[in-house]
N, C-alpha and C positions, 0 to 999 in steps of 0.2 A: 360695626362695632365699636362699642363706644366704652374707653379705659379710663377713667377718668382718674386713676392713680397714679397718673403722666405729668403731674402740678406741674413740670417746668417745662415740657415738651409742649409746641406752636399746637390750635387746636386745627386739627387734619379736617379740611372743610371739600363736601359734597357739591358742586353749583348742579340744579335741578332744571333747567328753563328751553324751551323749544326754539325760540325765535333766535340763531347765531351769534347776530350780534349784541344782543342783552345779556345771553350766558354769557357774551364773552366780556362785558360792560362788569358785569357783576364780579368777575374772577379777579377780573383788572383791580375793583376797588376792594375782594378779600386781601389781594395780595400787598396793598396799602395801609393795612393795617395792623399795626405790630402783633406777632403772635398767632396769626392766621394764614395757614398754610393751606392753597388748594391743592387736594390731590385727583381732582377730577370735576369734568363737565360731561354732563348728560344729557340729553338732547328730545329721551323720553322717557315716559313709565318704564319699560324695560329695559332699558341702555340704565336709567338710573339703577332699578336690579340688579344686574348682571355687577354693576359697580361695586356696590353695598355688600354682595356677595365675596367678592376678590379682594379686596381694598380697608382698611383699618379705617372710619370714615365717624369723627366725634360731631356733629354739626352740618346738618343738612338744609339747603338753602331753598326752599322747593316752592316752582312756580305752580298753581292749581289748575290752571289748564294746559295739559299735556294734549298729543296727538293723539296716542293713544290708551289716553285713561285719565280720570280726574285724580290732583294731586293726593287729595283724601283716603282715593283708594287703596296709592300706594302706601301712603301713611298708611293702612288697616292691616296690608300684608305683611309692613315691616312688623307690626306689635306682634302679631299674629304670628312671627317667626322669631317672638322672644329679641328683637335685636333692640337695642334701649338708647341711641347714638338719638342727640337733640332735632328739632327742626326747627327756623323760623321760617313762617312761609312770609315770603317774596313773589307779591301776584296781585292782581287791579282786582279783583273779586274785593269790595268790600261791603255788601248786605251783611245784614247783621244775622243772622242764619250761618251762613259761611263760617261767620267769625268764630259762632256758637261754635257748630260743628268742628272747628280747625281746632278751637281748645280744647274739647271735651276728645277728641284723638293724641293730643299731648304737643301742641306747637306750640313753643314757649314766647315767642315772639312774633308778632303779624306787621310786616312792613309793604303799606299799601304805594301801587305805582302811581306815577312815575314820584321820583323822590330823587335830592340830591345828597351827591358824597356825603357832607354830612352827619344827613340824615343817616346813609346806612350804617355808616361808622359810629354812628352812636350807637345805633340795635346792637351794633357786633360788640363794644364796649362794654354794656347791658347783661349781654350774656359771660365777658370775660368777667367779669365781677361776680356776678353768679358761680362761675365756675371757680372761680379764686377759692371764694367765699364754702363753697363745696368743696375742693382738697384739700384745703387746711381744717374744715372740724374737723372734732376727734368724731370716733366711731359710734358713739352715743351720743346725741345732740340734746340742748335744750330747746325751750319753744322758744327762746328767742331767739338762739340760732337761725332754728328754722325763719323766724318772721322776718329773720335779716336776710337771709337767701333769698325766698322770694320776694321779699322787698322789692331787690335790684332789677327784677325782671319787673316789678310794677311801673317803676316811677321812669317817666315821659323825661327823657334827657336831650332827644334833637334841640337845637335852638327853636325850630321852626315852633314847638308846643311849648314855647316857654312866654311870659310873660314880658313885654318890649324892656329892654334893659337887662334883663337875665342872662345867664349864658351858661353851656352845659357844662364847662369845665367847670367854674365856680359852681354849681349846684353841687357836681360832682363830690367837689371838696367837700362842702358843708358835709352833705350825706357821709363823706369820710369821718365826719368830729363827730357828729351825731352817733352814726355805730357805735365808736369805742366807748369802753364805760364810763362810765355808770348809763349813758342813752338819753341824758337829759341836760339842754343847755338854755341860756334864756339869749335875746338879743345881744346883751354886752360880751356875754360870755364869748359867744361866735365871731364878734366882730373882731374881738384881742387874735381868735385864732387865725381868722382871714386878712385879716389887716386891714380892716374896710371900714366903714362906717355901721353907727348900729342901724338906722335906719336900711342902710341894703342887708346888711345881716337878716332884718326883720322881713324882708321882703322875699327871700332868700326860706326863712322859717316858715312866713305864713304860705307861702307855693305847697310846701312840703303839705302845712297843713290841710290847704284847701284839697289836695289831692288826694287825701285818707293817709300818708305816710307817717307823720306825728301828728301826736294829739299836744291840747293844750290844756295846761294849768294856769293856777296861783302857786306862785311861790313866797311863802310866807316866813317871818323871823328875822328880817332886817328892820331897820332901824326906819324907812319910809314907807313910801304906798308897794306894795307886793309888785314882784316880777312876773310876766307871763312867762314860764316855760314851756319848753317842745319838746318832748319824748318821742323818744325812734318807737314804732308804734306799725305793726300788718297785720291787716284784719286778715 
């Protein structure tokens, strides 16, 4: 069961992983991230189905290779039963077809084993950011609000995925500033908000532009050359 109306409560997580030591590691990782609570650890698809039927779960950390079936089979059964809990795939499956099918079945994020705790934490923080925006959104949302929410799930936030010298925390801070109305900043303006150099601010903005989260445009109207401005935009 997924109850997004409880915006101030911890996210209730079910870990589904057949290897006991790996499952406990994922559970411990989850407990170390503020705002998340482990409500169960399942080592098979049948055990996961039973737990999902008798307890409230907001988020499933789902391994694809289970002893009694495939993770996608479990996910299909969940959706067929009307269960809308969110799912993050945590798996060694890395072929493109598997990723495509996972996304088609409603997987919100995909984390490939092996990974470090910072990478794991970054995925949960991405999800938490998306969930906060969803909870705080009005009953009727505008297009830019939908774009912001979905953009939270698409931005790479793990340190390992960033260009050298950029950090996940600083990137998230830059994104937070960009998401605020009017949703457009120059490198000079972002540098002021981050209390950093213009060169550093531009590197974060250029990274966001490269992955399609912001768009570039020239800003005219000043006395000198036009500035490049970066507008929050999720495809």
